[in-house]
PDB file of the backbone (N, CA, C, O) and the ligand in Angstrom, with CONECT records:
HET     ZN  A 101       1
ATOM      1  N   UNK A   1       3.465  -3.986  15.400  1.00  0.00           N
ATOM      2  CA  UNK A   1       4.003  -5.066  14.563  1.00  0.00           C
ATOM      3  C   UNK A   1       2.901  -5.612  13.679  1.00  0.00           C
ATOM      4  O   UNK A   1       1.798  -5.897  14.146  1.00  0.00           O
ATOM      5  N   UNK A   2       3.203  -5.754  12.412  1.00  0.00           N
ATOM      6  CA  UNK A   2       2.227  -6.280  11.467  1.00  0.00           C
ATOM      7  C   UNK A   2       2.663  -7.652  10.997  1.00  0.00           C
ATOM      8  O   UNK A   2       3.858  -7.946  10.949  1.00  0.00           O
ATOM      9  N   UNK A   3       1.723  -8.475  10.658  1.00  0.00           N
ATOM     10  CA  UNK A   3       2.065  -9.768  10.072  1.00  0.00           C
ATOM     11  C   UNK A   3       2.085  -9.692   8.548  1.00  0.00           C
ATOM     12  O   UNK A   3       2.197 -10.711   7.866  1.00  0.00           O
ATOM     13  N   UNK A   4       1.976  -8.488   8.031  1.00  0.00           N
ATOM     14  CA  UNK A   4       1.978  -8.309   6.580  1.00  0.00           C
ATOM     15  C   UNK A   4       3.354  -7.886   6.105  1.00  0.00           C
ATOM     16  O   UNK A   4       3.513  -6.814   5.523  1.00  0.00           O
ATOM     17  N   UNK A   5       4.334  -8.715   6.350  1.00  0.00           N
ATOM     18  CA  UNK A   5       5.677  -8.393   5.876  1.00  0.00           C
ATOM     19  C   UNK A   5       5.750  -8.596   4.355  1.00  0.00           C
ATOM     20  O   UNK A   5       5.040  -9.432   3.797  1.00  0.00           O
ATOM     21  N   UNK A   6       6.610  -7.826   3.703  1.00  0.00           N
ATOM     22  CA  UNK A   6       6.777  -8.002   2.260  1.00  0.00           C
ATOM     23  C   UNK A   6       7.217  -9.427   1.940  1.00  0.00           C
ATOM     24  O   UNK A   6       7.994 -10.030   2.680  1.00  0.00           O
ATOM     25  N   UNK A   7       6.720  -9.948   0.847  1.00  0.00           N
ATOM     26  CA  UNK A   7       7.027 -11.328   0.484  1.00  0.00           C
ATOM     27  C   UNK A   7       8.158 -11.431  -0.526  1.00  0.00           C
ATOM     28  O   UNK A   7       8.770 -12.488  -0.682  1.00  0.00           O
ATOM     29  N   UNK A   8       8.427 -10.345  -1.199  1.00  0.00           N
ATOM     30  CA  UNK A   8       9.480 -10.378  -2.214  1.00  0.00           C
ATOM     31  C   UNK A   8      10.785  -9.890  -1.602  1.00  0.00           C
ATOM     32  O   UNK A   8      10.787  -9.299  -0.522  1.00  0.00           O
ATOM     33  N   UNK A   9      11.883 -10.134  -2.285  1.00  0.00           N
ATOM     34  CA  UNK A   9      13.183  -9.772  -1.723  1.00  0.00           C
ATOM     35  C   UNK A   9      13.341  -8.255  -1.660  1.00  0.00           C
ATOM     36  O   UNK A   9      12.746  -7.513  -2.442  1.00  0.00           O
ATOM     37  N   UNK A  10      14.141  -7.830  -0.730  1.00  0.00           N
ATOM     38  CA  UNK A  10      14.334  -6.409  -0.469  1.00  0.00           C
ATOM     39  C   UNK A  10      14.739  -5.629  -1.720  1.00  0.00           C
ATOM     40  O   UNK A  10      14.348  -4.476  -1.895  1.00  0.00           O
ATOM     41  N   UNK A  11      15.519  -6.262  -2.577  1.00  0.00           N
ATOM     42  CA  UNK A  11      16.028  -5.523  -3.745  1.00  0.00           C
ATOM     43  C   UNK A  11      14.960  -5.313  -4.824  1.00  0.00           C
ATOM     44  O   UNK A  11      15.227  -4.693  -5.853  1.00  0.00           O
ATOM     45  N   UNK A  12      13.765  -5.826  -4.587  1.00  0.00           N
ATOM     46  CA  UNK A  12      12.676  -5.572  -5.528  1.00  0.00           C
ATOM     47  C   UNK A  12      11.958  -4.258  -5.229  1.00  0.00           C
ATOM     48  O   UNK A  12      11.092  -3.821  -5.986  1.00  0.00           O
ATOM     49  N   UNK A  13      12.332  -3.642  -4.119  1.00  0.00           N
ATOM     50  CA  UNK A  13      11.629  -2.440  -3.692  1.00  0.00           C
ATOM     51  C   UNK A  13      12.583  -1.265  -3.600  1.00  0.00           C
ATOM     52  O   UNK A  13      13.763  -1.430  -3.288  1.00  0.00           O
ATOM     53  N   UNK A  14      12.065  -0.079  -3.872  1.00  0.00           N
ATOM     54  CA  UNK A  14      12.807   1.122  -3.504  1.00  0.00           C
ATOM     55  C   UNK A  14      12.646   1.319  -2.001  1.00  0.00           C
ATOM     56  O   UNK A  14      11.825   0.658  -1.365  1.00  0.00           O
ATOM     57  N   UNK A  15      13.432   2.231  -1.440  1.00  0.00           N
ATOM     58  CA  UNK A  15      13.337   2.487  -0.005  1.00  0.00           C
ATOM     59  C   UNK A  15      11.921   2.907   0.393  1.00  0.00           C
ATOM     60  O   UNK A  15      11.385   2.457   1.406  1.00  0.00           O
ATOM     61  N   UNK A  16      11.333   3.773  -0.420  1.00  0.00           N
ATOM     62  CA  UNK A  16       9.979   4.246  -0.112  1.00  0.00           C
ATOM     63  C   UNK A  16       8.958   3.113  -0.200  1.00  0.00           C
ATOM     64  O   UNK A  16       8.089   2.972   0.660  1.00  0.00           O
ATOM     65  N   UNK A  17       9.083   2.309  -1.259  1.00  0.00           N
ATOM     66  CA  UNK A  17       8.160   1.183  -1.419  1.00  0.00           C
ATOM     67  C   UNK A  17       8.302   0.200  -0.269  1.00  0.00           C
ATOM     68  O   UNK A  17       7.314  -0.332   0.237  1.00  0.00           O
ATOM     69  N   UNK A  18       9.536  -0.031   0.135  1.00  0.00           N
ATOM     70  CA  UNK A  18       9.785  -0.952   1.240  1.00  0.00           C
ATOM     71  C   UNK A  18       9.130  -0.438   2.531  1.00  0.00           C
ATOM     72  O   UNK A  18       8.517  -1.197   3.282  1.00  0.00           O
ATOM     73  N   UNK A  19       9.276   0.852   2.760  1.00  0.00           N
ATOM     74  CA  UNK A  19       8.672   1.454   3.947  1.00  0.00           C
ATOM     75  C   UNK A  19       7.168   1.282   3.960  1.00  0.00           C
ATOM     76  O   UNK A  19       6.589   0.901   4.977  1.00  0.00           O
ATOM     77  N   UNK A  20       6.539   1.561   2.840  1.00  0.00           N
ATOM     78  CA  UNK A  20       5.082   1.424   2.742  1.00  0.00           C
ATOM     79  C   UNK A  20       4.665  -0.025   2.891  1.00  0.00           C
ATOM     80  O   UNK A  20       3.737  -0.346   3.633  1.00  0.00           O
ATOM     81  N   UNK A  21       5.362  -0.896   2.177  1.00  0.00           N
ATOM     82  CA  UNK A  21       5.003  -2.310   2.190  1.00  0.00           C
ATOM     83  C   UNK A  21       5.163  -2.890   3.588  1.00  0.00           C
ATOM     84  O   UNK A  21       4.321  -3.661   4.048  1.00  0.00           O
ATOM     85  N   UNK A  22       6.245  -2.516   4.260  1.00  0.00           N
ATOM     86  CA  UNK A  22       6.490  -3.005   5.618  1.00  0.00           C
ATOM     87  C   UNK A  22       5.440  -2.498   6.598  1.00  0.00           C
ATOM     88  O   UNK A  22       5.171  -3.130   7.619  1.00  0.00           O
ATOM     89  N   UNK A  23       4.852  -1.352   6.276  1.00  0.00           N
ATOM     90  CA  UNK A  23       3.829  -0.765   7.141  1.00  0.00           C
ATOM     91  C   UNK A  23       2.428  -1.253   6.780  1.00  0.00           C
ATOM     92  O   UNK A  23       1.442  -0.804   7.364  1.00  0.00           O
ATOM     93  N   UNK A  24       2.341  -2.179   5.812  1.00  0.00           N
ATOM     94  CA  UNK A  24       1.036  -2.694   5.425  1.00  0.00           C
ATOM     95  C   UNK A  24       0.253  -1.748   4.549  1.00  0.00           C
ATOM     96  O   UNK A  24      -0.976  -1.706   4.597  1.00  0.00           O
ATOM     97  N   UNK A  25       0.985  -0.980   3.738  1.00  0.00           N
ATOM     98  CA  UNK A  25       0.341  -0.020   2.843  1.00  0.00           C
ATOM     99  C   UNK A  25       0.681  -0.324   1.398  1.00  0.00           C
ATOM    100  O   UNK A  25       1.776  -0.791   1.085  1.00  0.00           O
ATOM    101  N   UNK A  26      -0.270  -0.054   0.530  1.00  0.00           N
ATOM    102  CA  UNK A  26      -0.097  -0.287  -0.902  1.00  0.00           C
ATOM    103  C   UNK A  26       0.965   0.644  -1.467  1.00  0.00           C
ATOM    104  O   UNK A  26       0.875   1.860  -1.296  1.00  0.00           O
ATOM    105  N   UNK A  27       1.979   0.084  -2.144  1.00  0.00           N
ATOM    106  CA  UNK A  27       3.052   0.905  -2.712  1.00  0.00           C
ATOM    107  C   UNK A  27       2.883   1.101  -4.213  1.00  0.00           C
ATOM    108  O   UNK A  27       3.839   1.451  -4.907  1.00  0.00           O
ATOM    109  N   UNK A  28       1.671   0.878  -4.718  1.00  0.00           N
ATOM    110  CA  UNK A  28       1.380   1.127  -6.122  1.00  0.00           C
ATOM    111  C   UNK A  28       1.582   2.603  -6.426  1.00  0.00           C
ATOM    112  O   UNK A  28       1.116   3.467  -5.683  1.00  0.00           O
ATOM    113  N   UNK A  29       2.281   2.890  -7.523  1.00  0.00           N
ATOM    114  CA  UNK A  29       2.481   4.276  -7.936  1.00  0.00           C
ATOM    115  C   UNK A  29       1.278   4.725  -8.757  1.00  0.00           C
ATOM    116  O   UNK A  29       1.077   4.259  -9.879  1.00  0.00           O
ATOM    117  N   UNK A  30       0.490   5.620  -8.202  1.00  0.00           N
ATOM    118  CA  UNK A  30      -0.731   6.060  -8.880  1.00  0.00           C
ATOM    119  C   UNK A  30      -0.474   7.185  -9.862  1.00  0.00           C
ATOM    120  O   UNK A  30      -1.390   7.618 -10.561  1.00  0.00           O
ATOM    121  N   UNK A  31       0.772   7.671  -9.926  1.00  0.00           N
ATOM    122  CA  UNK A  31       1.102   8.757 -10.845  1.00  0.00           C
ATOM    123  C   UNK A  31       2.087   8.268 -11.899  1.00  0.00           C
ATOM    124  O   UNK A  31       2.972   9.013 -12.319  1.00  0.00           O
ATOM    125  N   UNK A  32       1.938   7.048 -12.316  1.00  0.00           N
ATOM    126  CA  UNK A  32       2.854   6.451 -13.282  1.00  0.00           C
ATOM    127  C   UNK A  32       2.934   7.294 -14.548  1.00  0.00           C
ATOM    128  O   UNK A  32       1.912   7.703 -15.099  1.00  0.00           O
ATOM    129  N   UNK A  33       4.163   7.551 -15.007  1.00  0.00           N
ATOM    130  CA  UNK A  33       4.344   8.327 -16.221  1.00  0.00           C
ATOM    131  C   UNK A  33       4.489   9.810 -15.970  1.00  0.00           C
ATOM    132  O   UNK A  33       4.767  10.567 -16.899  1.00  0.00           O
ATOM    133  N   UNK A  34       4.310  10.239 -14.746  1.00  0.00           N
ATOM    134  CA  UNK A  34       4.545  11.632 -14.410  1.00  0.00           C
ATOM    135  C   UNK A  34       5.854  11.724 -13.652  1.00  0.00           C
ATOM    136  O   UNK A  34       6.340  10.717 -13.138  1.00  0.00           O
ATOM    137  N   UNK A  35       6.437  12.919 -13.573  1.00  0.00           N
ATOM    138  CA  UNK A  35       7.751  13.038 -12.906  1.00  0.00           C
ATOM    139  C   UNK A  35       7.720  12.696 -11.424  1.00  0.00           C
ATOM    140  O   UNK A  35       8.733  12.266 -10.872  1.00  0.00           O
ATOM    141  N   UNK A  36       6.606  12.874 -10.785  1.00  0.00           N
ATOM    142  CA  UNK A  36       6.554  12.616  -9.345  1.00  0.00           C
ATOM    143  C   UNK A  36       5.952  11.252  -9.063  1.00  0.00           C
ATOM    144  O   UNK A  36       5.151  10.736  -9.842  1.00  0.00           O
ATOM    145  N   UNK A  37       6.348  10.678  -7.941  1.00  0.00           N
ATOM    146  CA  UNK A  37       5.787   9.415  -7.497  1.00  0.00           C
ATOM    147  C   UNK A  37       4.711   9.700  -6.461  1.00  0.00           C
ATOM    148  O   UNK A  37       4.922  10.461  -5.517  1.00  0.00           O
ATOM    149  N   UNK A  38       3.571   9.085  -6.651  1.00  0.00           N
ATOM    150  CA  UNK A  38       2.498   9.188  -5.666  1.00  0.00           C
ATOM    151  C   UNK A  38       2.035   7.780  -5.353  1.00  0.00           C
ATOM    152  O   UNK A  38       1.589   7.054  -6.241  1.00  0.00           O
ATOM    153  N   UNK A  39       2.140   7.399  -4.101  1.00  0.00           N
ATOM    154  CA  UNK A  39       1.788   6.038  -3.740  1.00  0.00           C
ATOM    155  C   UNK A  39       0.348   5.954  -3.263  1.00  0.00           C
ATOM    156  O   UNK A  39      -0.188   6.885  -2.660  1.00  0.00           O
ATOM    157  N   UNK A  40      -0.252   4.830  -3.547  1.00  0.00           N
ATOM    158  CA  UNK A  40      -1.655   4.600  -3.210  1.00  0.00           C
ATOM    159  C   UNK A  40      -1.896   4.678  -1.698  1.00  0.00           C
ATOM    160  O   UNK A  40      -2.791   5.388  -1.240  1.00  0.00           O
ATOM    161  N   UNK A  41      -1.076   3.930  -0.922  1.00  0.00           N
ATOM    162  CA  UNK A  41      -1.091   3.976   0.541  1.00  0.00           C
ATOM    163  C   UNK A  41      -2.336   3.394   1.194  1.00  0.00           C
ATOM    164  O   UNK A  41      -2.494   3.518   2.409  1.00  0.00           O
ATOM    165  N   UNK A  42      -3.214   2.771   0.442  1.00  0.00           N
ATOM    166  CA  UNK A  42      -4.346   2.092   1.079  1.00  0.00           C
ATOM    167  C   UNK A  42      -3.840   0.857   1.830  1.00  0.00           C
ATOM    168  O   UNK A  42      -2.744   0.375   1.544  1.00  0.00           O
ATOM    169  N   UNK A  43      -4.611   0.345   2.776  1.00  0.00           N
ATOM    170  CA  UNK A  43      -4.167  -0.858   3.508  1.00  0.00           C
ATOM    171  C   UNK A  43      -3.924  -2.028   2.563  1.00  0.00           C
ATOM    172  O   UNK A  43      -4.676  -2.239   1.612  1.00  0.00           O
ATOM    173  N   UNK A  44      -2.867  -2.784   2.838  1.00  0.00           N
ATOM    174  CA  UNK A  44      -2.530  -3.929   2.001  1.00  0.00           C
ATOM    175  C   UNK A  44      -3.573  -5.025   2.131  1.00  0.00           C
ATOM    176  O   UNK A  44      -4.169  -5.221   3.190  1.00  0.00           O
ATOM    177  N   UNK A  45      -3.777  -5.728   1.036  1.00  0.00           N
ATOM    178  CA  UNK A  45      -4.610  -6.922   1.064  1.00  0.00           C
ATOM    179  C   UNK A  45      -3.744  -8.091   1.526  1.00  0.00           C
ATOM    180  O   UNK A  45      -2.687  -8.327   0.941  1.00  0.00           O
ATOM    181  N   UNK A  46      -4.155  -8.826   2.552  1.00  0.00           N
ATOM    182  CA  UNK A  46      -3.333  -9.942   3.063  1.00  0.00           C
ATOM    183  C   UNK A  46      -3.053 -10.998   2.004  1.00  0.00           C
ATOM    184  O   UNK A  46      -2.097 -11.762   2.133  1.00  0.00           O
ATOM    185  N   UNK A  47      -3.868 -11.050   0.968  1.00  0.00           N
ATOM    186  CA  UNK A  47      -3.677 -12.061  -0.074  1.00  0.00           C
ATOM    187  C   UNK A  47      -2.750 -11.582  -1.178  1.00  0.00           C
ATOM    188  O   UNK A  47      -2.408 -12.351  -2.076  1.00  0.00           O
ATOM    189  N   UNK A  48      -2.341 -10.319  -1.123  1.00  0.00           N
ATOM    190  CA  UNK A  48      -1.510  -9.772  -2.186  1.00  0.00           C
ATOM    191  C   UNK A  48      -0.043 -10.106  -1.956  1.00  0.00           C
ATOM    192  O   UNK A  48       0.512  -9.760  -0.913  1.00  0.00           O
ATOM    193  N   UNK A  49       0.591 -10.770  -2.910  1.00  0.00           N
ATOM    194  CA  UNK A  49       2.020 -11.090  -2.796  1.00  0.00           C
ATOM    195  C   UNK A  49       2.854  -9.817  -2.746  1.00  0.00           C
ATOM    196  O   UNK A  49       3.958  -9.815  -2.202  1.00  0.00           O
ATOM    197  N   UNK A  50       2.337  -8.756  -3.304  1.00  0.00           N
ATOM    198  CA  UNK A  50       3.076  -7.494  -3.356  1.00  0.00           C
ATOM    199  C   UNK A  50       2.649  -6.557  -2.248  1.00  0.00           C
ATOM    200  O   UNK A  50       3.175  -5.449  -2.133  1.00  0.00           O
ATOM    201  N   UNK A  51       1.718  -6.979  -1.445  1.00  0.00           N
ATOM    202  CA  UNK A  51       1.151  -6.143  -0.390  1.00  0.00           C
ATOM    203  C   UNK A  51       0.496  -4.898  -0.959  1.00  0.00           C
ATOM    204  O   UNK A  51       0.533  -3.824  -0.358  1.00  0.00           O
ATOM    205  N   UNK A  52      -0.104  -5.064  -2.127  1.00  0.00           N
ATOM    206  CA  UNK A  52      -0.916  -3.992  -2.661  1.00  0.00           C
ATOM    207  C   UNK A  52      -2.297  -4.053  -2.034  1.00  0.00           C
ATOM    208  O   UNK A  52      -2.660  -5.046  -1.403  1.00  0.00           O
ATOM    209  N   UNK A  53      -3.066  -2.985  -2.213  1.00  0.00           N
ATOM    210  CA  UNK A  53      -4.453  -2.997  -1.766  1.00  0.00           C
ATOM    211  C   UNK A  53      -5.251  -3.940  -2.672  1.00  0.00           C
ATOM    212  O   UNK A  53      -4.738  -4.412  -3.687  1.00  0.00           O
ATOM    213  N   UNK A  54      -6.472  -4.205  -2.311  1.00  0.00           N
ATOM    214  CA  UNK A  54      -7.288  -5.172  -3.045  1.00  0.00           C
ATOM    215  C   UNK A  54      -7.431  -4.788  -4.516  1.00  0.00           C
ATOM    216  O   UNK A  54      -7.297  -5.637  -5.397  1.00  0.00           O
ATOM    217  N   UNK A  55      -7.701  -3.526  -4.778  1.00  0.00           N
ATOM    218  CA  UNK A  55      -7.910  -3.083  -6.160  1.00  0.00           C
ATOM    219  C   UNK A  55      -6.642  -3.220  -6.998  1.00  0.00           C
ATOM    220  O   UNK A  55      -6.690  -3.704  -8.129  1.00  0.00           O
ATOM    221  N   UNK A  56      -5.513  -2.794  -6.446  1.00  0.00           N
ATOM    222  CA  UNK A  56      -4.280  -2.841  -7.222  1.00  0.00           C
ATOM    223  C   UNK A  56      -3.733  -4.256  -7.326  1.00  0.00           C
ATOM    224  O   UNK A  56      -3.059  -4.598  -8.298  1.00  0.00           O
ATOM    225  N   UNK A  57      -4.025  -5.080  -6.321  1.00  0.00           N
ATOM    226  CA  UNK A  57      -3.630  -6.479  -6.451  1.00  0.00           C
ATOM    227  C   UNK A  57      -4.400  -7.138  -7.596  1.00  0.00           C
ATOM    228  O   UNK A  57      -3.850  -7.942  -8.349  1.00  0.00           O
ATOM    229  N   UNK A  58      -5.666  -6.787  -7.711  1.00  0.00           N
ATOM    230  CA  UNK A  58      -6.467  -7.308  -8.820  1.00  0.00           C
ATOM    231  C   UNK A  58      -5.868  -6.864 -10.152  1.00  0.00           C
ATOM    232  O   UNK A  58      -5.738  -7.659 -11.083  1.00  0.00           O
ATOM    233  N   UNK A  59      -5.510  -5.594 -10.231  1.00  0.00           N
ATOM    234  CA  UNK A  59      -4.938  -5.065 -11.474  1.00  0.00           C
ATOM    235  C   UNK A  59      -3.655  -5.805 -11.849  1.00  0.00           C
ATOM    236  O   UNK A  59      -3.466  -6.174 -13.008  1.00  0.00           O
ATOM    237  N   UNK A  60      -2.777  -6.023 -10.875  1.00  0.00           N
ATOM    238  CA  UNK A  60      -1.492  -6.622 -11.214  1.00  0.00           C
ATOM    239  C   UNK A  60      -1.643  -8.107 -11.532  1.00  0.00           C
ATOM    240  O   UNK A  60      -0.873  -8.649 -12.325  1.00  0.00           O
ATOM    241  N   UNK A  61      -2.612  -8.760 -10.932  1.00  0.00           N
ATOM    242  CA  UNK A  61      -2.883 -10.156 -11.320  1.00  0.00           C
ATOM    243  C   UNK A  61      -3.298 -10.226 -12.781  1.00  0.00           C
ATOM    244  O   UNK A  61      -2.898 -11.133 -13.511  1.00  0.00           O
ATOM    245  N   UNK A  62      -4.107  -9.254 -13.199  1.00  0.00           N
ATOM    246  CA  UNK A  62      -4.541  -9.191 -14.593  1.00  0.00           C
ATOM    247  C   UNK A  62      -3.348  -8.933 -15.514  1.00  0.00           C
ATOM    248  O   UNK A  62      -3.223  -9.545 -16.576  1.00  0.00           O
ATOM    249  N   UNK A  63      -2.478  -8.020 -15.090  1.00  0.00           N
ATOM    250  CA  UNK A  63      -1.361  -7.617 -15.945  1.00  0.00           C
ATOM    251  C   UNK A  63      -0.257  -8.676 -15.992  1.00  0.00           C
ATOM    252  O   UNK A  63       0.324  -8.907 -17.052  1.00  0.00           O
ATOM    253  N   UNK A  64       0.037  -9.315 -14.874  1.00  0.00           N
ATOM    254  CA  UNK A  64       1.166 -10.232 -14.811  1.00  0.00           C
ATOM    255  C   UNK A  64       0.790 -11.655 -15.193  1.00  0.00           C
ATOM    256  O   UNK A  64       1.639 -12.422 -15.647  1.00  0.00           O
ATOM    257  N   UNK A  65      -0.446 -12.001 -15.015  1.00  0.00           N
ATOM    258  CA  UNK A  65      -0.866 -13.354 -15.347  1.00  0.00           C
ATOM    259  C   UNK A  65      -0.054 -14.399 -14.621  1.00  0.00           C
ATOM    260  O   UNK A  65       0.005 -14.386 -13.391  1.00  0.00           O
ATOM    261  N   UNK A  66       0.579 -15.309 -15.354  1.00  0.00           N
ATOM    262  CA  UNK A  66       1.311 -16.422 -14.760  1.00  0.00           C
ATOM    263  C   UNK A  66       2.563 -15.963 -14.014  1.00  0.00           C
ATOM    264  O   UNK A  66       3.120 -16.710 -13.210  1.00  0.00           O
ATOM    265  N   UNK A  67       3.007 -14.721 -14.285  1.00  0.00           N
ATOM    266  CA  UNK A  67       4.206 -14.224 -13.613  1.00  0.00           C
ATOM    267  C   UNK A  67       3.894 -13.548 -12.287  1.00  0.00           C
ATOM    268  O   UNK A  67       4.795 -13.033 -11.624  1.00  0.00           O
ATOM    269  N   UNK A  68       2.636 -13.544 -11.899  1.00  0.00           N
ATOM    270  CA  UNK A  68       2.255 -12.912 -10.626  1.00  0.00           C
ATOM    271  C   UNK A  68       3.046 -13.524  -9.464  1.00  0.00           C
ATOM    272  O   UNK A  68       3.126 -14.744  -9.327  1.00  0.00           O
ATOM    273  N   UNK A  69       3.622 -12.659  -8.639  1.00  0.00           N
ATOM    274  CA  UNK A  69       4.316 -13.120  -7.441  1.00  0.00           C
ATOM    275  C   UNK A  69       5.752 -13.529  -7.686  1.00  0.00           C
ATOM    276  O   UNK A  69       6.429 -13.969  -6.756  1.00  0.00           O
ATOM    277  N   UNK A  70       6.240 -13.398  -8.913  1.00  0.00           N
ATOM    278  CA  UNK A  70       7.611 -13.812  -9.205  1.00  0.00           C
ATOM    279  C   UNK A  70       8.551 -12.598  -9.240  1.00  0.00           C
ATOM    280  O   UNK A  70       9.750 -12.753  -9.473  1.00  0.00           O
TER     281      UNK A  70
HETATM  282 ZN    ZN A 101      -3.483   0.435  -4.011  1.00  0.00          ZN2+
END
C-alpha cells in the first residue's frame, strides 16, 4: 500500500496512467508525438500533484504555471 494516491479525478487518467500513478510511478509519456506510448515509470515525487517524478514534475510546473494541479 502506498500513500501516493493520485490526486486528480479518475477521469483525468487513462487506464495505464492510472495504474502507474496508483503504483507511485511517473506516468509522463516520454515518447510524445510518436505512435507508441512510453511511460517514464520513475518513482513519483510526493510533492507532485500529478505523481510525476521530480524531473517531470518540474517540467510540468514550468509548462502549466498557474494552472498546475488543476
Ligand atoms: Zn518522469
